[in-house]
N, C-alpha and C positions, 0 to 999 in steps of 0.2 A: 313352539319353535323357539331356539334362544337365535336373537338376531345380532348379527356383527355390534348394533346400537345397542341394545340391552347387554352384550356383554362387556361392553367399554363402561356403561354407566354400574356396571355389578362391580365391574375391576376396579373402580376408581374410588368406590368407597369404601373400598378394603375388603370389600369381601374375596372368600374363596371358591372357584369358579371349576369344576371338572366336569370336562367335557370327553364325550365319546365319539371322535371322528368315522365319518363313514369311508369304506374303503374307498381308494382311487378308482378301484374296479368296481364299484355298484352297479346296479342294475340303471339306478338313475342318471348315475355322468353317462355312463354308457350312451343312453339313450340321449341323453344331452348333448353327446358330444357326434353322434350319429356312428352306428354299431361297424359299420363300415371302416370307419377312420379310426375309431378306438382299438379295434378289433390290428388293423396294422401296423398301428404304433406301437401295442403291447406285445407284438410278436416280434417286433424290430427288436423292442428294448430286452426282452428275456432271451433274445440269440446275442444283444450286445454284452461287452465286458469292456471295462471291470463295472462295478454297480456301483450307480450315482451314491449310493448307501454307504458306500465303503471309503474308508477314508487312505488318503491315497500313501503310496509309501514315502520313508523317511529317508534321504540319501545319508549314507554312513559316511564314518571320514575317510581321509585318502584318496586314489583312486587317481585318475586325471583327467587334463580339461585337452581334447583333443583337435575343437576347433574355439572358434566365439560361440558355437552352436551347442556343444555337446560338451558335458562333463561325465563322465562315471565316476562312480565311485565304491569302494574296493568291496560292498555290500550288492552291487550290483545296479544300484538303483541310479536310469540315466536320465538327466535335467536336461531337457532342451532349450535354452534361451531362445526366446522369439522376438524379433526385432518388430513385428507388426503390432500393434496397437489392437488389444483385445477389448470391443464394446460389443459384445455379443454376436459377433457372426461366427465363432467358433475358429479363429486360426490358431489359437493355441492346443488347439485339437487338430485341424489339417493338417498342420506344415510337421509336427511331432507325428503325424502316421505317415508321413511321406518321408521323411530320412528316419524314422524306424525301420520300413520296410526295407528299403534299400542299405539300411546299415545290417539288418538282422538283429535288430532287438526285440528284447520279450515285451510287449506292451504293459502287461502285469506291472513292470518296472518303470514306468514312464511318467517322469513330472514335470509339466512347462512354468515358464516363468519369464516375464516379462526382460527382455535383454536391455543392458543398459544401452545409451547412446555411444555408438562406434562407429564414426563414418568409414576408419580404414576396413574394418574388419565386414560389416553391412552396407554398405553405399549409404546411400541418403534412404535415414530411416522416414517415411511417411506411407498411411495408410487409407485409401479410397480409390473409386471408382470402381470398385469389386475387382482390382487386380492382383490382389496376394496370390493365389494360385494361377491364374492366368501367366503372369509374367513371371514365378518365380518357382515353377513347379521344377523345369530341368535345375533350377540351381540348387533347390533342395534336396533332389539327386546327388547331385555330388559331391554335396556336405554330407551325405548318410554314407556313398560310397567312398570317400576318401578317408574316412572316420574306420570306415570298415579294413579298408588293405592298413591302415596302420595297425591296427589289432589283429590284422591274420602275420604282419611282419612279424609283431612281438608273440605272437604266440606261437608260429612255428619252429622259433628260435626254442623256445620253449622246450617244445615236446621233440623237439629233432626232426621237422617235420617239412618237406618242401612247400613253398606256399601255396604252388599252384595245385595243391592237394587237399589245403582246407579252402573250409566254405563256412560262414555265420550261420546262426539259426537260434531265435530265442534265448539271446546274448551269450551265444557259446559260439567259441571257435573251436569247429570240427576236424579232426582228421579221421576219415572213415577207414582210407585203408589201413591206418597205425590205429586204429580202437585207440585213439583217445580225443579228449575235449580239454578245453579250459574255460574257466569261466569268464568274460569280460572284466569284471571287475580285479581278478589274480594279474591280467595284463596290461591294464588300465594306466597304471604309471610309468612303465617301459613304453605304450605305444606312446604316450603325449611327449615322450623326448626325441622320439623319430619323425627324419622329415622324408618326401616321396621324392623319389627322381623321376619320376612318371607321372600322368593322370590314371586316376583310378579307373580303373571301367567300369559300366553302370551295369548294372542286371538286366537278363535279356527280357524280362517282362515283371512288373510290377504288377500284386494283387491287390486292388484298391475295389473299393466302393461295398464294404462292410460294413453294417449297420454298428456304431462306437459309440457309444458314451462319451461325454465331454471331460477334460479332464481339469476342468475348472470347476466343475457342478458343485463338489461337495465343500471346496472352499466358500461358493457363495452360498450355497445353502445354509452353512453352519456359522457362517459369520464373519470367516475368519479369514475372507477374500479384501484384497486393501484396494481400495480405491482414493482418490486423490481427496475425499472428502474426511476419509479416518486419518490422515498425519497427524501426528503430533510431536514435536521438539522442543528441546528444552529452549526456556524461556522466551518461547514461541508468543506473539501478540496476534489477537485475531482481526483483521479488516473486513468494516464494512464501508462502503463508498457510496456515493450518491452521483448518479451518473445527469447530462444534460437534459431537460424535458423537451426537447428539440434535435432533431436533427443537427448535427454539425456542430452544436451550440458548446460554448467555452466559456469555462471559468474566469467571470470579471474581477471578483472579490468574496471573501467568504469571513465569516463572523463565527470562532470555534468558541469564544468565551464561556457559553453555557454550554458547551459538551464535553467540555475537560473539567466542569462541577461535578458530570455523573462519575460517581463511585466507579473504580475500575479502568474509566479512559485514559490513557498515559497517554496521547499523543494525536495531532489532529493533521495530516500531509498531505498537499497535492499534487496530484498527477498529470499529465499532458491531458489525459482524459476527463478528470475527475477529481472530487476530495475522498481522501479516506480516513475515517476514525478508527484510532487503534487501541485497541482494549485489551481486557485480561481474558476476558469469556466473549460469547457471542452475544449476551444480552447486555451488555454493558456497550460496547461496538454499536449495534443497533437503537438504544437511548440515546447514544452519545449524535448517534448518525440523525435523530428525528428530531436533535435540539440543536444541528447546524443552521447556519442561515447562509445560504448560498447565491449568490446575483450571478445571473449568466448572462452571456450574447448569445442571441437566437438569432443568424441570419436565414433562416429557414421556416419560421415563426409562421409565414403564412402557407406554408404547404400543405394541401390538403387533397382526402379523396378526391373531388371535383380536378381542384388542378392536375393531379397527375393523371384520370384518365383523360381531358383534354387534350394534355400533352402526347398522348398516346394517339388518341383519335383525329390530332393533326399531322401526326409522323406517319401514320400507317397509309396513307395516301399515296407517299413517297418511298420508296425503299431501294436497296442494292438488290439486284439480280443473285441468287442463289442458286436457281436452278432452273433450268427451261429447256422444254425439247416440243418442236412442234411450234402449233402458232395459236397456242390458247385462246390469247386476248382477242383475234380477230375472227375467231369460231364462237366466240364469248357473245360477239356483238352481232353473227347471223342465227345464232340456234333460234329456235320457236321456244322451247321449255329450259329457261335460265334460272335456277335458283341463285339465292344470295344469304349469306348468314353471317352475325357477329358473334365470338366465341370472347369472352374474359376471362382471366385466370390470375388471383390477388397475388398479390405479397404474400409470404408464407416464413412463418419461423420454424427454426429446428426442434424447437423444445425436447431437446434431451431429458430422463427422469432425473439427471444429477445434475442441478446447474454449474458452471464453470466457477472453478476454484483453482487457486493456486499457492503452494509454500514455496519460500523463498526463503533459501541463509546465505548471507556474503560474509566473506574474511576477505585480506588482501589481495589475493592473489587467486583467487576462485569464488565460484555460484554455486550454491547446489538449490537445484528446482525438483521439488516432486510434486506432478500434477496430471491428471488422464490428457492425454493428447495424440490428434491422429497424425501430427508431423513433428515429433521431436528434433528434428534438424532445423524446423523454420524457427520454431520455439525459443531451441538453442543461438542460434544466430541472433536472434532479435533481442533476447537476453544480454548478450554479447555486446550490440551493438549500444544498448540503454548505458550500461555498467562502463563501457570501454576495455573489455577485455576480449583476448582472441577467444573465438570459438572453444577452444579444446580446455580452454579454464571453465566451461560451466560444465557443469554432470548434472546430466536432467535424468531423475530416476520415473522414469513411465509406470503408470498405473493403469489400473484398470479402468475402463470409460463406462459411466452409467448412461450411457449411449451417445452417440456422436454424429449420425447423421451427414455428415460434413462441417458441422460448427467448431468441432474442435482441430480444426486443420486451420482454423484462422488464429492467430495468436497475441489475440488484444488481451485479453484477459492477463497471459502470461506477463506484457509488459508491464501494465496496470501492478501489479504484484510486485514487478522487480521495482519498476519506481518508488512503491511506497516504501520497501526494503531499504532503497539505495537514499531517499529523503530523511528515514527515521533511523537507518544505523543498527535495527534490528533485524530479528526473522520474523516471518510475515505469512500469514496463512489468509488471504483474501479470499472470502464467499460472497459471490453473489447471489440474487434472492430470485426467487422465479420472476418477478416482474423484470429487473434486471435483464433475464436470459431473454424473455419475450421481447423486453421495449430494445434490443443490443443494438438495433439499426443495422442487422445485416443478414439479409432475408434470398430466400428465391427470388429471382426477378416475379415481377408481375408482366402479364402479355396482353394484348389486343390484337385477336386474329378475325380477318374479314376472308370471308370466301365467296369465289364464284366456283360454278359447275352447270353444262351445259349435258343434257340427260336426252336422251333417242327413247322417248316412250314404248315407241313401238316395238324395236328391240329389246329393250328392258335394260341399255347400257350406257354407262357412263362415255361421254365424246368429250368434254374440255373438264380440265382443272384449274383454277387459279386460288394461291392461298399468300396471303400478305401476313406480315407479322410488324409486331410494333413491341418492342421489349427492350429494357436496360441490359446494357451489357456485363458478363461477367468477366470473360477473357481479354476484353482492354485495358484493364488494372495490371496486366502481365507486358504490355507492350502492343504492338500495330498489330490489327486483325490477317488474317490471311485474306488477302482477296479481300480485306472491309466487310468479311462476313463473321459473327459468331459463330462459330461451328454448335457452341452449346446451345444456341437460340433453334437452331433450324434442326438440330440433330430427330432422327424416326420421323421427319415430315412425309418423307415417300416411302411409303408402303404399300400404296395401292396407286398398279401405273398403270395411266391411259394414253395413247400418241400425242397427246397434246396438252400439255402442262407447263404452269410457271409458278415459283415459291419467290417472294420476296423477303427482305428483312430490313427494319430501319431501328439505328437505335436510338433512343428515347434516353434523353440526358438527362439523370436526376441526380441530387445530392443524397440518396438513398446509397448505402454500401450494397452492392448484392454479391450474392456465395453460393457456394455448389452447396444445393440439395439432395438429399438421396432420391437418384438417379437424373440428377440436373433436367436437361431442358426434355428427356422421355417424358419427367412428370407433368409437363405441359402438353406436349405434344401428343402424347400417347393418346389423351381425353377427347383433344380439338378437331383431331384428325378423323376417330372413329365417329367421334357426335356428327361431323357433316356425312360423314360416309352413309349412317343413317337414315338420315336427311335426303341424302342422294338416292337412297335406296326405297323410299316411300315416293319420290316423285317419280321413281321410274314403274314402281309399281310389282316390287319384287319383298321378296322376305331378305331380311340385313344378313343372312347367313349365307342365304345363295346366292345374292348380288354382291358378295366380299369374294364368297369363291367364284365366282365368272368374271372376275375380274383380276387383272395380274396382278398378285402377291410377290413385290418385288423391292428389291433393296439398291443402291446404288454402290457403284463398285469403281474401280480405278475410272478418274478422270470423270466421273459422276456417269459413268454410265451405268443404264437402267440394266438390272439382273433378274430372273426368276429367284425367288426365295422358297424355296420346295421346304425347308426346314420353317419357318412360320407357316407356310399353308399347314403341315403337316399337326404342327400343335394347334391349330385352330381346328383343323377335323377333329382330332381326337379329342379335341374341350369338348366341344358340341356334342358329339358320340357320347361321351362320359356323362354331359349332365341330360341327356336325353333332350336335344334339342328340337322342338316340333313337336313334342309328345304334351299331352295333357297335364297341364298344371294346377295345379288347387286353387279355388276362384280368388279372383282377386291378384292373383302372382304374375309373373313376367319374368321372361330369359332376356338378358341383354351379352353383348361379347364383344373382347377387345383382344387385340394378340400387337406385339412388340418383340422387335428385334433389338436387346442393348447391352452393352458389354459382354460381346461374345454368347450372348444366350437367345433363346427364344422362348415367349412365355408367353401364353393363351387363355383367359378365363372368363368362364360362364358365370354372370352373377342371376340368382334368384333374386325377387325383390318384390314387393308387395307396398303399399303404404296404409300408414296406423296411424290413426291421429294428425293426418295431415303430413307426416313426416314419413321419408324413405325409411323399409327395413328391411335391411339385406340377410334373407336366412341362411344361404347357402351361395359358397363360391367353388367352383368347379378350377382347378387353375393344375395347366400343364406346361410343363418345364422342360426343355432340352438344352443343357448348361454342358453337352457333350460328355467326356470321362468323368465318372464320378469318383469322390474321395470319400465322402461320407453320407450317404443318403439321410440322415436323423437331421444334419447340419440343414441340408438341401431343403428338407422339409420345413424344419423349425423356422429357415428363412424365407420361404414361400408366406408363408404364414406371418411372419415380422412383416413383412414387403408387402402385403395385402393390407393388415391393420393399420400401418402406417399411412400408406396412400387413400386407404377409408377414412382416415380421422381426418385428413386433408380434403379429402371430395366431401364431405358431409357437412363441415364444419369451422374445415382452416380459412380464416382469412385475416390478415394485418391492413389496418385501412388507419389512416392520417388523418388527424385534424389540428389546427394552428402549429404543426412542423412537429408532434409527437403520436406516436403512438396509444390509440385508443384501449386495445387489449394489454394486457398487461398480468394475467394468470388463468388455469383453466377455467376459471367462470365465463370465461370470455371469448379464452382461445381452447377451445373445448378439443377435448381428444374421446376416440369410443371408448365407451363404459364396457366393462365385463358385461352386463346383458345384452348390450348391443351386437356383442361377436357373434359374427356369423360361422356355420360349421364351413369349415374347409376341407377340402378330396384333393390332396397333390398326387397328379402321377408324373413321375421322373421318367423322360425316353432315355432308354440304353443306349449309348452312342459311343463309337469309336473315335469322334470329332474332338478338336484341339477342346482344352479349360476354358469352358466359359465362367463369367462371374456367378454369383446367387447373391450378393446380401443387398442388389439394388434391381435385377428385374423383374420384379414381383410388383413393383409398386408401380411403373409407369399404367397398365391394363387395368387396375380396378375402377378407376374413375370412370372412363369411359362405358365400362362393361354397367356399372349402377348406373351408368345415364340411360346409354340405351332401353334397359328394361324399364325407365320410366317415361321416356318416350313412345315403348309400347303401353305402357299404362294409359296414357293420359290423352296421348296424340300431339305433345307439345313439346318440340324438341330445349333439351337443358341447356343452355349457351352458355350460361354463368356458373363460377366454381363462387362459393360452395354451397352444395345443392339442398342444405336445408339454410332457408333465409327467415 
């Protein structure tokens, strides 16, 4: 058998290797993926159109721009300009799908591109929080309906038809009574010059939910897709920077004499956060950076893992009340059976596969930027402030993102590139190393959680529940906290309700910058709440699933009123049924379950786990998602798998630790992510629903850690109270 290593060894020696690759539908492949899952995916893909192996249509000349969102060429190709960042979550397909259905455009003619920064046309351009479809769906429909009305007006005049007798379908305006039709491309130019005197009516119903292959797949597979790393500009210099070895470090002085001797190095400049070597190519920039001598002021050089956790231990004893009902504190003091536990989750890096990068070209009255960013508006505002331009003079060309997860909504790497371009007077392409990304000091907050619960063993029920959290705040950097509570720190904590409950939060001030990480506070609280729920179930002598279902599955409504949560209960029951909870598993295997409501969606997961060579081995994850109305089932399924692998990487391995003020981990050797051979089978069920659209980019991440930890508890009898699980 030819291995990847032997292939590289042979090809590196100049040999020619001809390989016969097995079909993706081979028997072995199907069995490794799981026959049911593979057949489901195969059936969906075979019914989807167009094919990912077919080149997208090419827009011809002429035509017209009907809005900032839509351009229709004379050959009927429709280019949808998408203002949201495409980082793998599928918005370059979902948004065009909605607009196209409302417009009546032929999907075979659809092309998607990243829209330029245009606040007047699109408003604030920022992507995160699984909000794209949830908050934009109605607007996407209006965009399509408006363009449809313009096309009908232009076509009706050309055909001599009444507008109210015309309709659009498959990129044609059709006048059924007159037996005539006009292609979109024939009237797009005229339509683009018209204006509406009234709002365009929406269709009575949109038929969505059909499996549809992504518009961006062909470009990504063939390598023609443009990421920030791909940008080339005339006379561009490559920048490699040196950052502080500890949190909050500031450049005191630097010696660039040796760096400037490296062939290809053109300049060395200082920014507010770094020293940057600028060179003709990457290798020269790296060699020049290695030759730099930088002296740093390090005000936080004593920061360590011990000091961080000690501060949390002290803070968690006191805290501001975030939620309270009944008399939990007094009941805990009187009850005979009281259990206590302490849970800890570490700081986490976002670690997108594509490290941060940004290309900047500055002229007298403008600044051009090419980068992959989740917030083009914030990046442009930050750049304008550095240069002293109006934000309208900053032209941001958004690129595809090789992962974001919240990290690329931060503009620090854009500011650094702009400062380097200003200092040098040259066009600069700044590229971070993997180590700079992981040691970038913008992390998901660590959190210490203490729990106490009173259990009535005779009835097998929870009587009281107290949850205390100590963690650094994300939201405080944006202004005063509402009620003194960081909502992102406590979100998702109330999902099992008892008559007597109390939740508190303590703000732990640290010099470490915290930032939004995929699913934010839900990623932590999904684990800790379900972990302690398993301990309560054991104390009550109950099966973990039975114990949960016998407790009120709840959510907080207006004014923190506890409400039933039937959708969360339903996905929990469905996941358990599909995973055959309670049925015989292979020897040494166990199930764990977790369910979370987040970002408008309800997700439950059952993990089947064993222990191999002293490490958890996740064999299968059964996932059920209720995200309301669906647009593209293939994207939903892919995002469930994506959220699971991201959350599982963090649950098993994710851990940012501090020593001497700096981060210990620097690359994937220490900050490990899930390897291909560790990926479990994932079976996803999408609940059919007419409820409002929920998010899909983040809701699959919160349940996985709790599900795996619950299975390990069942296997070992020892609760898993600290992440990562592999230590």
